[in-house]
N, C-alpha and C positions, 0 to 999 in steps of 0.2 A: 537606517534600520537594517539589522542583519536579515530580517525576514520581510519581504514585501509581497503581499497578496496581489496588489495591483499589477506589478510586473510579473508575478508568477502566473496569473491567469491569462495575461496577454501572451505568455510564452506557450500556452496550449496550442496556439496557432502554429502553422508550419514554421520551424525555426530558421532564422537567417544564419548563414555560415559565419562562425566567429573563430573557431579553432579547427585545426586539422583533425585531431583525435581527442576523444574524451572518454572517461570511464565513469560508470555509475556503480556505486558501492552500497550494497544493502546488507547491513548486519542484523540478522533476525535473531529470534530466540533460540533456534536450533541449528542454523547454518548461516554462512556468509556467501553472498553471490556478487559477482562482478560482471559487467558487460562493457566492452570497449567498442566504440563506434568511430568511424572515420567519415568526415564530410567530403562528399564528391560533388561534381557539378550537377548531378541528377538527384541525388538523395543521400541520406546517411547510410553507411554500409557497415554491417557487422564484421568486426575484425577478430574478436575472440570473446569467450565467456568462460566462466568457471564457478564452481561451487565447492565449499568445504564444510563438513559437519563440525560444529563447535563443541560438542560434548567432550571429546578427548582433550581439548585444551583446558577443561576444568576437571579432568579426571573422571568424566562420566561416559556413559555409553553413547554410541551413535544414535542420533535422533532425540537425545535428551535436550530439554530446554534448560539453558544455563544463563547466568549473568556473569560475564567475564570481568576480571580485574583489568585495569588499563594495559598492563604489560601483556597479558594474555590476548587481549583484543588486538594489540599492535602486532603480535606474532601471527595471529590469524590473518590479518589484512596483508601483511608482508607475504605470507605463504600463498594465499590465494592469488595475489597479483603475480607472483613468480610462477606458480604452477600454470596459470592461464596464459602466461606470456604477454601480459599487459605492458605496453611501452609508453602509454599516454602519461603526461605529467599534469594534465588538467582533468578535473573530475568533480563529481558531486557525491558527497558522503551523506547518506540519508540519516535523519534523526527519527527514532521510533515514536509512534504516536503516544506511547506511555510517558514520554518526556515532555508532554505538552498538555494544555487544556484547550480543547476545541469544542465549541458549542455554537448553536444558532440562537440568537437572542431576539425576542420580539420587543419592539419599541412602539409606544404611542407617540407618533410624531406626524406633523403635517408634511405633505410631499415636498414643500420648498424648504423645510427646516434643515439647517446644517447640523449633522450628527457628530461632527468631529469632537466638540467639547463635551458631549454626553458620554462618549465611549469609556473614558477612564472611570467615570462615576458608575456606569452600569457594570463595568468589569469587576468591581469590588463585590458585587452581588453574586458573581458566578465563579470567580477564581479564588480558590482557598489558600492562597499564599500572598505574601506582601508584594506590592507592585514593583518594588526594587529587585525582586528575585526573578522577574520574567521580562521578556521582550514581547510587547503587545502589538498586535496588528489586527486589521479587520477589513471586511469588504461588504458592501450592501448586497443582499440577495434580491434577485429580480422578483417583482410582484407576480401573483397568480390570479387567474380569473375569479376565484372565490374569495380573494383576500379583501377584508373589510378595511376601508380607510377609517382613521388615519394610522393603521397598523403597518409598520415597516419592520423588516428583519435584517439582521447583520450576522455574518459569519465571523465569529471572534476567535482569535488564536493567541494564546499566551505560551510562549516557548521558554522553558526553564533556562536561565542564563548559564547555569552550571553545565547543562547538557550541551549547550552551544559552545562553551569554552572547551569542553572535552573533545567535541567533534573537530573543532579547529586545530586543537593540539595534535590530534591523531593524524589529520591531514598533513600538518607540518612535519610530523615524524616520518611519514612515507614520501616526503619530498614534493608535496602539493601545497604550495603556499598561496594564501589569498583566494581560495576556492569558495564558491557559494555552497551553502548547505540547504537542506530542504526536508520538510516532513514527508514521510513515506506516503501519506494519504494523497498529497498533491501530485507526486510522481505517478501514482497508480491511475489517477484521473488522466494525466497526459498520455499515458501508455495505452489506455483502453478506449477512450472516447473518440469517436470518428465524426460525429455530427453535433456541433455545439448547440444547435437549435432544438435538439430533442432532449427528453428527460430519461435518464438511465438510472439503473441501480447496479452497483458493484458489490458483490459479496466476496469477501476475502476470507478464505478458510485456511488459516495459518496453523503453525505448530502449537501455539498456546492460546490463541484467541480466534474468534470468528467475528467479522466486522461487516456491517452494512453501510454503504454510502449511497445516498440519492443525489444525483448530479443533474442540475438544470442550467442550460446556457453555459456549460463549462465550469460551474461553481457548485461546490458541495453545499446542499441546502438541508440535509439531514444526515446524521450519523449515529450509529448504535453499535455497541460491541458487547460480546459475552465471553466469559472465561471458559471456552471449550474449543478444542482444536485437535490437531493430529496426535499430540502426545497423549491425550485422553483416550484416543482410539487405540494407540499402542498399548496402553495400560490395560484396556479391556481385552485386547487380543491375548496379552500375556496371562491375564487371569482366566480367560475362557479355555485356553489350550495348555495351561500350566507351562508356560515358556519363560525363559529369561527375557529381560527387556530387549536386549540386542537381537535375539532371535525373533521376538514379536515384531520388532521394527522391520526386519527382513520380510516377514510374512505379510505385513501391511503393504509392502511395496510390490507384492506379487500381483500382477495385473489380472491373473486368472482365478484368484481365490474368492469365490462367491461368499464363503463364510465370513471372510474379513469385510467384504463389501456390506454384508448384512449388519455386521457389528458397527461399521462406520456410520451407516444410516441411523441405527438406533442411538448412537452417541449424538449425532448432529440434529436429529429430528426436533428436539425442543427448540433449538436455535432457529431452525428453518420455520417452525410454526410461528415463533415470535417475529421473525423477519417478514413473513407473509402478512401478519397482522399490521406491521408498521407500514408496509407498502400499500395495503388496502386503505389504511387510515389516511395516508398522505394523499392518495388519489381522491378520496372523498373530500378531504378538507381543502385541497388545492384546486380541484376541478381539472386536473391534468392526468393523463395516463402515462404509465411507465412503458416506454417503447420497447425496452429490452433489459434483461438482467445479464450482466457479465460476471462470470465465475472465475475467480482467481485464487492464488494461494496454493501451497504445496499439496494440500488435501484434494484440491480440485483435479489433480493429475490421476486420481483413482479412476480406473476404467469403469464405466457404467454408472458413475455417480451423477453426472449432469442430467440424464433423463429422469432420475429419481428426484433431483432438486426441482426440475421443471414440473413434474407431476405434483410435488408438494406445494409449490408456489402457484401452480396454475397459470404460468406465464412463460413466454419464450425465454429460454436460457441458452447462452452461448459460452463455451469455455474460452476464456481470454487468451489471445495469442499476440503479445506486444511486438513480436518480431515481424508482423505484417507491416509495421511502420518503417522498417529498414530493409535495405537490400541484403541478400545473402545468396550463396550458391544453391542451386536447385536441389542438389543431392542432400542438403541439410534440412529440407522442408519437413520431413516426418519427425526428425529428432526435435527440431525447434517447436513444432506444434505440440509435441508431448511435454516438453519442459516449460513451455511458454507461461502457464499460470504461475509457476514459481518465480519467474524472472520479471514479472510485471513491474514492481518498483524499481529494480535495477535498470531496466530499459528506459523507463520514464525519467529516471535521474540523468542518464547519459544524454537523453534527448533534450534536456533543458538547455544545454549550452553548445551542442554540436551544430 
């Protein structure tokens, strides 16, 4: 299979050295990010990273969310690899969550029952396309203290074959043949989770969407997403201050603009309220507590946002910094901490095979 959850989740453990250098490539809705790591005797080490805005490739403004044509996407990948000085010929190109169907499915089954034969049948109930159009995989979710027998849950993933083919084609065009691909959700888990015995929540505040993942024992056990993100904030800034979109995007990135922070909170508050309700419901139903909330995504770099999210959720919130999992020069610490939330998937992708 092109996608193996069993091998994927085992790779959340400290990776065994396989290649000298590898690059993680994350093509988002508004920008593309790359991270190149090198395996040393002691740990993976950061060699370079880079980011390019995708709007101009589609004739749009900086910060705009776009869907590029294959040739435009190829140009963007080539440009960011060149600008960042990436030399690795081994890498992982992430597939966006939008190109898949990911859900947790409850099954009435005895503990000793083999679920393998039931999964294709159950998948038809949840996946709105023909089985021939997707690559299907699954993994059983660990039981919880409050779980009633004989209920069992599986994390089911159906990846669109067309998306997988396009990803492999793009890798081949940039000279990386036979490389693994991965859904961004799993790279985010690898880059943020430090203790697989705990239950974490990851909130990804991206350009076009906000997502919530609940992770237990290194496995995604719940996920939820809403169509609200950084682009919505930019649009509100443009409207509030009568600015062009590009100027509003620059204002949004101003770390000292309290008016923009206030607008960002107003835009995100409905999503945060819903995420808070989901976390509370999961804790009640499972009998498990969420040990920590990790905040990732480009919007999370907004100065002053994390304390507001923490107050809204009434939980400990930490801004994700995936670069803590790799070595880097000390003088880069402040910069990497600042950009870390944006590079969570790209770092996680590179860590898969380094």
